[in-house]
N, C-alpha and C positions, 0 to 999 in steps of 0.2 A: 883316773879310770874313765874310759869312754864307752858308752852304751849305745848300741844301735837298737832303737825301739820301734816296733811295728804296732800300730793301734788303728782301729777302725774309726774311733771317735776321739775328738779333742776339741774343746771350745774354739771357734763357734761351730765346728762340724760335730753336731751332737743330737742324739735322739733318745738317750737314756742315761742310766747311771754309769755306764762304762766311761763316757766322756768326762764326767765330773770326777770319777775315781782316778783316771789317768792324769787329769789336771792337778789334783791335789798331791798325788804321788810325785809327779815330775817336779813341781815347785819345791817340794821338800827335799828331793834328791839333789836338785841344783844347789840348794842352800848348803849341802854338805860338800860342795865342790865337785860333784860328779858331772861329767859332760855327757850330753845326750844328743844324738842325731835322731830326730823324730821323723818317721815316715808315715804319711796318711794317704788315703785313697783320693788324691787330688786329680783334677783333669790334666794339668801339666805335670811333667815328670820333675818333681822338686823334692828336696828334703829340708828340714828345719834344724839348723845347728843351734842348739840351746846351750848357753854357757853361763848366763846369769839368771837369777830368779825372775827378773822382769821379762826375759825372753819368752817365758811361758804365756805371757799376755800379748806381746807384740808379734810373736812368731816370725822371726827373720827367716827369709826363704832363699835357697840357692838352687838355681836350675842346673841340671846336668849338662844341658846344651849351652855352651859358652856364648853363642850368638843370641840365644833367647835371654840369657842372663844380662847381656849388655843392653838389650832392648828394655828389659825389665828395670834395670838401674836408671835408665834415661827417662823413664816415665814419671810423671807427677800425679799422685793419687790424692783425691779430696779427703779421704779418710782410710782407716785400716780396713773397713768393710769392703771398699772398692778395690783395694789392693789384693785382698784375699779372694774376691770374686774373680779377679784377673787370673789368679793362679788356678782357680777351680775349687774353692771352698765356699760352701754356703751354710746356712744355719741347719739345714736338714740333709743328711747323706743321700746322695743320688748316684746312679750308675753312669760311668763314663766309658764303658767298654766298647771297643770297636769289633764287630762280628768278624771282620776279615782276619783278625789275629787268632781266631780259634784254632785253625789248622796248625799254625806255627807253634801254638802252645802245646798241642797234643804230640807233635812230632819232636820238637826240640828238647823238651824236658825229658821225654823218655830216652832219646838217643844220647844226649850229651851228659846228663847228670843223674837223673833219677834212677835209671836202671843200669848204670855203668859203675864199675869199680866197687860193687857191693861185696862185703866180706863174708856174709853168711846167707843162708837160704831165708832165715827169718827177716833179715833186713831187706832182701829182694822182695819178699811178700809184702812187707810194710809199704815200700815205695810203689809197688804195683797197685796195691789197695788204694793208696792215696790218689794216684793218677786216675784210676777207674772212677773214683767218687768225686773227682773235680770236673766231671763232664756233665753238662746240662745247658739248657737254653734259657733258664730263668735269669733275670737281670742280675740278681745278687750273685749267683754262681759265676756268671760271666765277669763280674767285677772282681771277684776273688781270683779268677784266672789271670786277669790283667795285673792285679796286685802282685801275684806270684811271679809273673814274667818280669815285672820290674825289679823284683828282689834279686833276680839273676845278675842284673847289671850293677845294682847297688852293692851286692856282695863283693864285687871286684873293685869298685871305685872308691869306696869309703874305708877309712881306717877306724877300727874299733876293737875292743877287748872281749865284749860279750854281747849276745843277742837276747833281747827281751821281747816276746811276742804275746799280745793280749787276745785271748779267745780264738775260737776256731777259724774265724775269717782271716786271721793273720798267721795261723799255724803253718800252712804250706809255705808262706814267704819265709818264716823263721827257719823251717826245715831245710829249704833249698839253700838259704844263706849259710846255715851251719855246714851243709855238705860241701859247699864250694870253699868256704873260708877256713873250715876246721876249727872255728871258734865255738866255745860252749853256748848252748841254747837254754834259756830259762823261759818257760811258758807260764802264763798267768791265766787261771780259769776263773772267770767272773760268773759264768752261768753255763750249764750243760744243756744239751738239746732236750734232755728229760725235763729240766726245769722249764724251758721256754714252751715246750709243747704240752706239758702236763701229762706226758705219757711217752709212747715210743717215738713219735716225731719222724724226722727225715733220716733214713738210714745212712745216706751219704754223709750227713753232718756228724752222726755218731762215729763213722769210720774215720773221718778227718780229725775229730777230737781225739780218738784213740791213737791214731798215728802220731799226732803232735805230741801228746803226753808220753807216748812210748819212746819216741825219738829224742825227746828233750833230756838234758842233763839234770834238770830240776823242775818241779811243778809247784807253783804257788797257788794254794786254794784260799779263797776269801773267808772261809769259815770252817768249823768242824763239820757242819752240816754238809758242805760241799766236798770236803775231804772224804767223808764216809761214802758219799755218792760216787766219787770217782774210783774209790777202792772196790765198792760192791758192784757197780754197773760196768766199769771199764777194766777192772782187774789191774790197775796201775800199781807198780811196786811201791809199797808203803815207805821204803827207805828213801825215796827221792821226793816225797810229798812234804811240803812245809805249809803251815797255816799262818797267814798274815791278815788280820782283820782290816777292813777298810776303815776310814775315818771321815771326818768332815770339818772343813775350815770355812767359816762364813766369810764372804767377801768383805774387804775393808770398806767398800763403798756402799754396802747394804744398808738400807733404811729399815730399822727394826720397829718403829712405832706402828701400832695397830691402825688399820685403816678399814673401818666398817663399810660394807657395801649393801648390807641388809640389816634390818632391825633385829631379826631373829638370829639364833645360832647357826653357824655355817659348818657343815661337816664335809671334809675334803678328801677326795681320792686323787692322787697325783702320780701318774705313771702311765706306762703303755697299757692300752685297753686290749689286753690279750688274755688268753685262758690262764696263763701263769700267774697273773696278778689278782685273779678272782674278782673281776669287775661285776660279774653277774650276781655274786654274793652281796656286793655293795648296793646294787639296785634292789635286791630283795630286802636288805636292811632298811633302805630308804622308805620303801612302801610301808613297812611295819612301824617305823618311827614316826613318819608323817601322819599316820592314823591317830597318834597320841599327841604329837607336837606339830600341828599344821603350819606354824610360823617358822619352822626350821627350813634351811635350804641345803640341799645336797649338790655338790659340784664335782663333776667328773672331768678332770683336767688331763688332757693327753689325746693320743690317737692310737689306733690299732685295728686289727682285723675284726674285732667284735663291736666296733663303734656303731655300725648301722643296725646290727641286731639289737643292741641295747637301746638305741634311739627309738626303734619301732616298739620295743617292749615298754619303754617309758611312756610312749604315747598311748599304747593300749591300756595302761594302768591309769591314764589320765592324771599323771603327776604334774603335767604342765610346767609352769615356771618354778616349781619347787624342786625340780631335778634338772640341773643345767649341764650342758656339754660345752666345753670351751674350745675343743680342738687343740692343735699344737700351740704351745706357748714358748716364747723365747725367754731368756734368763730374766729380763726385767719384768716380764709378765708373770713369771713364776714367783718372783719375789713379792709382787703386788698381791697375788692370790694368797700367798702364805700370810701376809699381813692381815688379810681379811678373815682367815679361818680360825675356828675355835677348837675343832676336833679333827685330827688326822687319822685316816683309816687305811690300813694295808692288809687286806684279807688274802694274801698270796697263797696259792696252792703249794707252790714250791719256790722259795726265794733264797738263792745262794747267800746273798747278803741283804741288800736293800739300803741304799744311801738316803733315799728321800725321807724316811722316818727321822734320820739324824738331822736333816735339813729343817724339817718341820719342828722338831724339838728345839732346835737352835733359835727358833722364833718364839719359843714359849708356848707352843701348841701342844695340848695333851694328845698323846699318840696311843692308838690301839693297833697292835701288830699281830700278825699270824705267828703262832708257835713254830710253824714250818718255815722259819726265816733265820738266816745267819745273824741278822742284826739283833735278834732276841738274845744272842749269846753275850752281847757287850753292853746292853742297857738294862737298867733295873727300874727306872722311873717311867715305865710305860706298861699299859695293860697288854697281856699276852694271852691270846685265845686261839684255839684250833680253828682253822679256816672254815670248816664245815658247820661249826656250832653257831648258826645264824641267830638263834634265840638269845644266846649269851651276849653276842655282839650288840643286839638290839637293846637288851637289858642294860648293858654298860653305857651305851650312847644315851639312852633315856636318863640314866642316873646322873651322867655328867651334865646333861642339859638342865636337869632339875636342881643340880647342886653346883652353881657357877663358882662359888668360893673354893670348893674342893677341886674343881677343874683347873682354876687358875693356879692353885698351889701345886698341883701335880705338874702343870706346864712349866712353872718356875723351877721346880726341882729337876725336871728333865732338861731344861736349858742349861742349868749349872753342870749337869752330868755330861752333856754333849760337848760343852766347852773344854772338858778335860780329855776328850777323845780326839787328839790332834794327829795330823799326817806326819809330823816330825817323828813320832814314835814308830809308826808303821814303816816310814822310809828308812829309819835306822835299822830296822829288822831286815829290810830288803837289801840295804847296803852291805850288811854282814853276810847275807846269802850270796851276793855278788862276789865278795872277797873269798868266801869259802869255796864257791864253785870254780873261780879262777885258779885258786891254789890247787885244788884237786885236779883240774885240767892240766896244769903245768907239771904236777908230779907224774901224771899219766904219760905225758909226752917225754919225760926224761927216763922213764922205765923201759 
């Protein structure tokens, strides 16, 4: 079985949990003998034919332009990072779109594929809606446009049995590939615009999410929480929604020994500094906990649109070096900060799943997570609190600081629990969904 997979993130192109989820999932699927042609938003037009488990780490690349492929093969790179930079992959996703292609995008897709040969009025409205909502001057929208244009060529050149697209950024690419190839489309919803924005958000993104899930043969939600969200907010047919929880597998090369960087206890926030993750609640907690335990250190690791606001707020509260901002961290830096932490906090307002708590727990860190998160469905050895109940968060953090033995015991139990939540099980569920979707598609073709 060969899968054409579109995703916006994959190590080292990573800015959040999506990349780590796709990495764990792909490695496990490859171990079952499933072949994957991976497509990422790279600068050069390439794809990554993954056949062995080790390919998920080495990312063998193939250029669609044979001349460029020959040049690529003749080059000698000092290391993998240099090779991936040549292709156009960096540690942080960026935009590669050329503005000159905008006109071609709006004309060609409408004319040749999107609004031609539709069977029903409903389908015509769906494609028209998607086309209208993929128009915009923002860098991210332009990049999605380019990614979708590339899918037109990819759909014709590669051989595959099924299409798997992750999140709204890749849904248009998955849709146009399905329309051209007539192969079944499975979309994976890791987070909705309601989650990311903590409210209505961008209407264009809502429309693209709705179109992708409506057009797909099957929708995978990462939690019951997310499944309920897409049923209530997007009115997606419940018959084609399946729930597959994320997992976490710690790197074989990870160093697990604790590495203290402060004498006092370290409380960690690790994630995007956006409204969805509740970083403002974390700062409020810090102010109250530090009033009781001034030797504690609060670390906010990550970047996001609320970073400057929270930095100014921290300064106004005179928290000084007791509340620290790290900025963006690569994988080695993330592992180091985890080895230094004692308590992990995820006060998300709306979290479809949340892989970072599993990662923290794998390091033996006691976790406190929002009840409004999908990960709360799969772990028992973590404290679960409503995101808005700051006083209870503060009380719990203080209790853990004051009772280090209890904290360590909880952390150890959490580590054992997370070690049982492996990607192999999740990938087996996905493999079965692939098989069932393909079988249903073939029956439909013969009828």
